[in-house]
VEXNU-6341 format. One record per residue: residue number from 1; residue in three letters; x, y, z of N, C-alpha, C in turn. Coordinates in steps of 0.001 Angstrom, whole numbers. Layout:
residues N
{k->NUM, r->ALA, nx->X, ny->Y, nz->Z, cax->X, cay->Y, caz->Z, cx->X, cy->Y, cz->Z}
...
end
This chain:
residues 106
{k->1, r->MET, nx->-6321, ny->35504, nz->27600, cax->-7218, cay->35878, caz->26745, cx->-7410, cy->34965, cz->25659}
{k->2, r->SER, nx->-8903, ny->34869, nz->25023, cax->-9100, cay->33977, caz->24004, cx->-9895, cy->34706, cz->23043}
{k->3, r->ASP, nx->-9902, ny->34110, nz->21831, cax->-10906, cay->34641, caz->20668, cx->-12311, cy->34320, cz->20974}
{k->4, r->LEU, nx->-13161, ny->35360, nz->20846, cax->-14625, cay->35209, caz->21098, cx->-15269, cy->35840, cz->19957}
{k->5, r->VAL, nx->-16187, ny->35017, nz->19233, cax->-17043, cay->35534, caz->18128, cx->-18117, cy->36106, cz->18905}
{k->6, r->VAL, nx->-18437, ny->37530, nz->18299, cax->-19526, cay->38242, caz->19083, cx->-20726, cy->38250, cz->18122}
{k->7, r->CYS, nx->-20454, ny->38357, nz->16663, cax->-21569, cay->38622, caz->15810, cx->-21010, cy->38145, cz->14469}
{k->8, r->ALA, nx->-21931, ny->38276, nz->13485, cax->-21534, cay->38208, caz->11939, cx->-21243, cy->39799, cz->11457}
{k->9, r->ILE, nx->-20434, ny->39766, nz->10633, cax->-20239, cay->41324, caz->10181, cx->-21543, cy->41768, cz->9482}
{k->10, r->GLY, nx->-22490, ny->40858, nz->8954, cax->-23752, cay->41587, caz->8266, cx->-24639, cy->41824, cz->9328}
{k->11, r->ASP, nx->-24274, ny->41597, nz->10662, cax->-25247, cay->42093, caz->11660, cx->-25323, cy->43503, cz->12301}
{k->12, r->VAL, nx->-24131, ny->44218, nz->11669, cax->-24113, cay->45538, caz->11992, cx->-23730, cy->46577, cz->10596}
{k->13, r->ALA, nx->-24513, ny->47469, nz->10494, cax->-24334, cay->48167, caz->9174, cx->-23326, cy->49315, cz->9524}
{k->14, r->PRO, nx->-22601, ny->49720, nz->8500, cax->-21766, cay->50631, caz->8859, cx->-22410, cy->52003, cz->9474}
{k->15, r->GLY, nx->-21487, ny->52547, nz->10347, cax->-22099, cay->53785, caz->11121, cx->-23178, cy->53432, cz->12131}
{k->16, r->GLU, nx->-23365, ny->52189, nz->12310, cax->-24370, cay->51817, caz->13482, cx->-23603, cy->51111, cz->14612}
{k->17, r->VAL, nx->-24458, ny->50838, nz->15683, cax->-24195, cay->50017, caz->16858, cx->-25157, cy->49037, cz->17039}
{k->18, r->GLU, nx->-24793, ny->47835, nz->17543, cax->-25892, cay->46760, caz->17880, cx->-25373, cy->46122, cz->19222}
{k->19, r->ALA, nx->-26401, ny->45616, nz->20073, cax->-26193, cay->44852, caz->21261, cx->-26137, cy->43360, cz->20822}
{k->20, r->PHE, nx->-25263, ny->42528, nz->21640, cax->-25024, cay->41145, caz->21400, cx->-24712, cy->40621, cz->22800}
{k->21, r->THR, nx->-25594, ny->39600, nz->23258, cax->-25061, cay->38839, caz->24520, cx->-24536, cy->37541, cz->23990}
{k->22, r->VAL, nx->-23271, ny->37222, nz->24530, cax->-22628, cay->36111, caz->24125, cx->-22389, cy->35258, cz->25437}
{k->23, r->GLU, nx->-22378, ny->33927, nz->25250, cax->-22171, cay->33080, caz->26351, cx->-20700, cy->33004, cz->26407}
{k->24, r->THR, nx->-20108, ny->33221, nz->27608, cax->-18547, cay->33095, caz->27958, cx->-18305, cy->31989, cz->28871}
{k->25, r->GLU, nx->-17100, ny->31855, nz->29321, cax->-16649, cay->30829, caz->30250, cx->-17349, cy->31340, cz->31577}
{k->26, r->HIS, nx->-17496, ny->32651, nz->31661, cax->-17962, cay->33060, caz->33166, cx->-19505, cy->33540, cz->32975}
{k->27, r->GLY, nx->-20353, ny->32955, nz->31873, cax->-21589, cay->33362, caz->31683, cx->-21960, cy->34371, cz->30819}
{k->28, r->PRO, nx->-23178, ny->34910, nz->30581, cax->-23481, cay->35651, caz->29530, cx->-22800, cy->36949, cz->29785}
{k->29, r->HIS, nx->-22369, ny->37604, nz->28519, cax->-21630, cay->38867, caz->28683, cx->-22448, cy->39901, cz->27624}
{k->30, r->ALA, nx->-22757, ny->41144, nz->27847, cax->-23353, cay->42030, caz->27178, cx->-22299, cy->43062, cz->26444}
{k->31, r->PHE, nx->-22484, ny->42887, nz->25043, cax->-21485, cay->43686, caz->24280, cx->-22210, cy->44819, cz->23396}
{k->32, r->ALA, nx->-21563, ny->45638, nz->23104, cax->-22069, cay->46661, caz->21927, cx->-20777, cy->46598, cz->20982}
{k->33, r->VAL, nx->-21330, ny->46456, nz->19602, cax->-20304, cay->46359, caz->18529, cx->-20661, cy->47540, cz->17604}
{k->34, r->VAL, nx->-19602, ny->48212, nz->17304, cax->-19761, cay->49400, caz->16304, cx->-19047, cy->49155, cz->15106}
{k->35, r->HIS, nx->-19539, ny->49249, nz->13865, cax->-19020, cay->49210, caz->12622, cx->-19018, cy->50654, cz->12064}
{k->36, r->SER, nx->-17924, ny->51272, nz->11964, cax->-17786, cay->52648, caz->11880, cx->-18024, cy->52860, cz->10382}
{k->37, r->ALA, nx->-18412, ny->54234, nz->10154, cax->-18583, cay->54436, caz->8627, cx->-17228, cy->54515, cz->7909}
{k->38, r->SER, nx->-16175, ny->54374, nz->8519, cax->-14834, cay->54256, caz->7977, cx->-14373, cy->52956, cz->7932}
{k->39, r->ASP, nx->-15254, ny->52017, nz->8221, cax->-15196, cay->50435, caz->7947, cx->-14163, cy->49882, cz->9215}
{k->40, r->HIS, nx->-14115, ny->50503, nz->10317, cax->-13382, cay->49962, caz->11380, cx->-14510, cy->49243, cz->12457}
{k->41, r->TRP, nx->-14023, ny->48402, nz->12907, cax->-14851, cay->47571, caz->14090, cx->-14254, cy->47734, cz->15469}
{k->42, r->PHE, nx->-15300, ny->47995, nz->16231, cax->-15045, cay->48436, caz->17857, cx->-16068, cy->47418, cz->18633}
{k->43, r->THR, nx->-15512, ny->46954, nz->19902, cax->-16437, cay->46190, caz->20661, cx->-16186, cy->46803, cz->22244}
{k->44, r->MET, nx->-17343, ny->46859, nz->22876, cax->-17139, cay->47421, caz->24164, cx->-18116, cy->46590, cz->25076}
{k->45, r->ASP, nx->-18061, ny->46920, nz->26417, cax->-19211, cay->46493, caz->27242, cx->-20395, cy->47096, cz->26872}
{k->46, r->ASN, nx->-21625, ny->46769, nz->26885, cax->-22655, cay->47519, caz->26684, cx->-23258, cy->48361, cz->27814}
{k->47, r->ARG, nx->-22441, ny->49166, nz->28386, cax->-22982, cay->50075, caz->29347, cx->-21944, cy->51085, cz->29488}
{k->48, r->CYS, nx->-22579, ny->52349, nz->29769, cax->-21911, cay->53416, caz->29961, cx->-21276, cy->53566, cz->31279}
{k->49, r->SER, nx->-19985, ny->54039, nz->31546, cax->-19277, cay->54092, caz->32782, cx->-20046, cy->55104, cz->33761}
{k->50, r->HIS, nx->-21029, ny->56001, nz->33256, cax->-21336, cay->56888, caz->34228, cx->-22960, cy->56283, cz->34819}
{k->51, r->GLY, nx->-23659, ny->56085, nz->33729, cax->-24996, cay->55887, caz->34283, cx->-25375, cy->54377, cz->33955}
{k->52, r->ARG, nx->-24668, ny->53713, nz->33596, cax->-24730, cay->52140, caz->33268, cx->-25892, cy->51895, cz->32279}
{k->53, r->PHE, nx->-25941, ny->52957, nz->31455, cax->-27070, cay->52869, caz->30440, cx->-26555, cy->52185, cz->29091}
{k->54, r->LYS, nx->-27438, ny->51574, nz->28313, cax->-26742, cay->50619, caz->27415, cx->-26176, cy->51599, cz->26121}
{k->55, r->LEU, nx->-25001, ny->51351, nz->25958, cax->-24187, cay->52023, caz->24758, cx->-24865, cy->51704, cz->23468}
{k->56, r->SER, nx->-25600, ny->50494, nz->23227, cax->-25962, cay->50020, caz->22010, cx->-27224, cy->51028, cz->21520}
{k->57, r->GLU, nx->-27551, ny->51716, nz->22445, cax->-28637, cay->52750, caz->22153, cx->-28084, cy->54162, cz->21936}
{k->58, r->GLY, nx->-26840, ny->54162, nz->21895, cax->-26161, cay->55384, caz->21575, cx->-25972, cy->55879, cz->20159}
{k->59, r->PHE, nx->-25316, ny->57009, nz->19963, cax->-25191, cay->57653, caz->18633, cx->-23656, cy->57470, cz->18335}
{k->60, r->VAL, nx->-23437, ny->56830, nz->17179, cax->-22030, cay->56728, caz->16603, cx->-21833, cy->57884, cz->15638}
{k->61, r->GLU, nx->-20521, ny->58536, nz->15780, cax->-20042, cay->59583, caz->14871, cx->-18476, cy->59445, cz->14828}
{k->62, r->ASP, nx->-18128, ny->59182, nz->13720, cax->-16700, cay->58886, caz->13294, cx->-16293, cy->57813, cz->14157}
{k->63, r->GLU, nx->-15299, ny->57982, nz->15008, cax->-14939, cay->56745, caz->15868, cx->-15332, cy->57145, cz->17484}
{k->64, r->THR, nx->-16494, ny->57735, nz->17666, cax->-16787, cay->58040, caz->18982, cx->-18278, cy->57376, cz->19155}
{k->65, r->ILE, nx->-18649, ny->57184, nz->20485, cax->-20079, cay->56814, caz->20585, cx->-20567, cy->57905, cz->21864}
{k->66, r->GLU, nx->-21827, ny->58535, nz->21695, cax->-22379, cay->59112, caz->22632, cx->-23360, cy->58395, cz->23449}
{k->67, r->CYS, nx->-23403, ny->58300, nz->24557, cax->-24552, cay->57729, caz->25460, cx->-25650, cy->58735, cz->25409}
{k->68, r->THR, nx->-26846, ny->58188, nz->25110, cax->-28077, cay->59130, caz->24957, cx->-28629, cy->59482, cz->26404}
{k->69, r->ARG, nx->-28066, ny->58759, nz->27427, cax->-28858, cay->59085, caz->28752, cx->-28356, cy->60535, cz->29253}
{k->70, r->HIS, nx->-27102, ny->60906, nz->29238, cax->-26510, cay->62018, caz->29770, cx->-25552, cy->62562, cz->28905}
{k->71, r->GLY, nx->-25450, ny->62103, nz->27780, cax->-24546, cay->62805, caz->26498, cx->-23021, cy->62654, cz->26809}
{k->72, r->SER, nx->-22644, ny->61749, nz->27523, cax->-21286, cay->61469, caz->27571, cx->-20644, cy->61005, cz->26259}
{k->73, r->VAL, nx->-19481, ny->61246, nz->25826, cax->-18933, cay->60680, caz->24606, cx->-17649, cy->59971, cz->24884}
{k->74, r->PHE, nx->-17413, ny->58815, nz->24272, cax->-16351, cay->57915, caz->24561, cx->-15603, cy->57679, cz->23087}
{k->75, r->ASP, nx->-14208, ny->57671, nz->23137, cax->-13393, cay->57368, caz->22051, cx->-13596, cy->55839, cz->22010}
{k->76, r->LEU, nx->-13824, ny->55183, nz->20827, cax->-14097, cay->53790, caz->20449, cx->-12817, cy->53118, cz->20532}
{k->77, r->LEU, nx->-11835, ny->53630, nz->20305, cax->-10430, cay->52858, caz->20202, cx->-9934, cy->52669, cz->21671}
{k->78, r->THR, nx->-10054, ny->53704, nz->22389, cax->-9296, cay->53812, caz->23806, cx->-10371, cy->53520, cz->24880}
{k->79, r->GLY, nx->-11448, ny->53968, nz->24768, cax->-12705, cay->53853, caz->25783, cx->-12706, cy->55051, cz->26640}
{k->80, r->GLU, nx->-11784, ny->55915, nz->26425, cax->-11760, cay->57178, caz->27157, cx->-12973, cy->57923, cz->27041}
{k->81, r->SER, nx->-13303, ny->58718, nz->28326, cax->-14567, cay->59580, caz->28249, cx->-13752, cy->60885, cz->27670}
{k->82, r->LEU, nx->-14801, ny->61603, nz->26728, cax->-14131, cay->62671, caz->26088, cx->-14877, cy->63950, cz->26671}
{k->83, r->ASN, nx->-15987, ny->63720, nz->27621, cax->-16566, cay->64787, caz->28102, cx->-17322, cy->64341, cz->29427}
{k->84, r->PRO, nx->-17682, ny->65199, nz->30402, cax->-18582, cay->64940, caz->31476, cx->-20038, cy->64733, cz->30974}
{k->85, r->PRO, nx->-20705, ny->63880, nz->31879, cax->-20535, cay->63709, caz->33261, cx->-19686, cy->62491, cz->33435}
{k->86, r->ALA, nx->-19547, ny->61552, nz->32430, cax->-18578, cay->60441, caz->32759, cx->-17176, cy->60801, cz->32986}
{k->87, r->SER, nx->-16481, ny->60302, nz->33820, cax->-15103, cay->60619, caz->34068, cx->-14334, cy->59111, cz->33904}
{k->88, r->SER, nx->-14780, ny->58278, nz->33866, cax->-14183, cay->56894, caz->33736, cx->-14377, cy->56326, cz->32329}
{k->89, r->PRO, nx->-13270, ny->55685, nz->31969, cax->-13411, cay->55061, caz->30619, cx->-14363, cy->53868, cz->30683}
{k->90, r->ILE, nx->-14816, ny->53439, nz->29289, cax->-15596, cay->52238, caz->29022, cx->-14570, cy->51125, cz->28714}
{k->91, r->THR, nx->-14992, ny->49781, nz->29125, cax->-14147, cay->48823, caz->28724, cx->-14298, cy->48479, cz->27229}
{k->92, r->THR, nx->-13341, ny->48404, nz->26490, cax->-13140, cay->48302, caz->24911, cx->-12152, cy->46935, cz->24879}
{k->93, r->TYR, nx->-12525, ny->46117, nz->23662, cax->-11948, cay->44941, caz->23478, cx->-11119, cy->45035, cz->22036}
{k->94, r->PRO, nx->-10052, ny->44503, nz->21842, cax->-9261, cay->44548, caz->20401, cx->-10328, cy->43703, cz->19537}
{k->95, r->THR, nx->-10709, ny->44268, nz->18419, cax->-11722, cay->43776, caz->17691, cx->-11126, cy->43549, cz->16206}
{k->96, r->ARG, nx->-11523, ny->42330, nz->15607, cax->-11144, cay->42238, caz->14204, cx->-12270, cy->41437, cz->13402}
{k->97, r->THR, nx->-11959, ny->41285, nz->12175, cax->-12956, cay->40433, caz->11399, cx->-12294, cy->39078, cz->10893}
{k->98, r->GLU, nx->-12834, ny->38119, nz->11012, cax->-12129, cay->36807, caz->10506, cx->-13357, cy->36185, cz->9504}
{k->99, r->GLY, nx->-13212, ny->36191, nz->8348, cax->-14089, cay->35630, caz->7416, cx->-15488, cy->36598, cz->7552}
{k->100, r->ASP, nx->-16589, ny->35950, nz->8002, cax->-17945, cay->36714, caz->8052, cx->-18170, cy->36981, cz->9496}
{k->101, r->ALA, nx->-17045, ny->36864, nz->10630, cax->-17357, cay->36893, caz->11910, cx->-16703, cy->38128, cz->12580}
{k->102, r->VAL, nx->-17282, ny->38728, nz->13540, cax->-16458, cay->39884, caz->14252, cx->-16233, cy->39047, cz->15672}
{k->103, r->VAL, nx->-14700, ny->39352, nz->15707, cax->-13858, cay->38571, caz->16724, cx->-13309, cy->39569, cz->17702}
{k->104, r->ILE, nx->-13191, ny->39135, nz->19035, cax->-12544, cay->40019, caz->19998, cx->-11490, cy->39056, cz->20946}
{k->105, r->ASP, nx->-10741, ny->39734, nz->21215, cax->-9746, cay->39164, caz->22427, cx->-10469, cy->39505, cz->23691}
{k->106, r->PHE, nx->-11009, ny->38324, nz->24388, cax->-11766, cay->38628, caz->25454, cx->-11090, cy->37516, cz->26455}
end
C-alpha cells in the first residue's frame, strides 16, 4: 500500500460526499469521499456493491451513506451493508488528512 492524495479538504463540505477520479499506477480510479458532520473523513470506491450506482450521489447521515438507487445503507468505517438489497460490503480505504489534503492508503 502507498499514500494517495484523493482531494483537498476544502473540496468536500461537512456532511457531504463528492466524487473524485485519481490516476493510480493501475490507471484512473473513481472514489467517493465523505466529510462527516462530526468531522471524520471516509473514502470508498464510488460504486454500490449491489447495483454499481455511484455512491457519490448518495445521502450521508452520521457515519453511513445511503445509495439512492435502491436504498442500501453502508457503514462508512467498515463498508458493511446495513440493509438489503445490498448483501456485500463496499470497499473502503483508511483515510486521513495531511495539511490540506485528504490521503488514503491505497
